[in-house]
N, C-alpha and C positions, 0 to 999 in steps of 0.2 A: 060178497064174494062167494058164498056158497051156490047162489044162484047161478052165478058163471059157470062154476065147476060143474054142476047139474045140467045145465043147459049144453056144455061142451061133450059131456059124457053121451047125452042123449043123441046129438048131432054125430059123434063118432060111432056109435052103435047104428044109425042109420045108413052111414056110408059104409060100415061093414056089412051091412044085410044086403046093399045094393051091389057092392062087390063080389060077395058070394053068390047072389043070383045071377049076376052077369056071367060068371064063371060057369055057374051050372048050366044055364041056358046055351053058352058057347061051347059046352062041353069039355073044357079045359080049366086049369087051376091058375089062378093069377098071384104068382108070388108063394102062396101057400094054398094047402086044398081047401076046398070051399066050405067043408065042415068045420075048418078052423075059423073062417070068416065068421060063421053064424056062431061058435062058441064064443068069439072075441065079442060080439055083439051082444050076447047074452051077460058076460062078465061086465060090460059098460053098464048095461040097463040095471044090473044088481047094485052096482056101485052107485049108481045115481040114486036108487031107491033107498040105498043106505045113507047117503047124504041127505036126501029128503027127510027121512026119519029122523036122522039125528039133529036137523033144523028145526024139525017141529017139536022135538025133546028139549030143546034149549029154551023156549018160551015158557 
């Protein structure tokens, strides 16, 4: 179960980075500011790391 959560958080982070980069290249914001997408991607990656560490500590 936790592998699916970690994988989905990483996919969500990659999508957020892509949306932020598209907005930065196009020179406009997509729904939110481009920096917000990058901060959301960082948050997703930190959550994935936390779940991964938690999974390692269970064993």
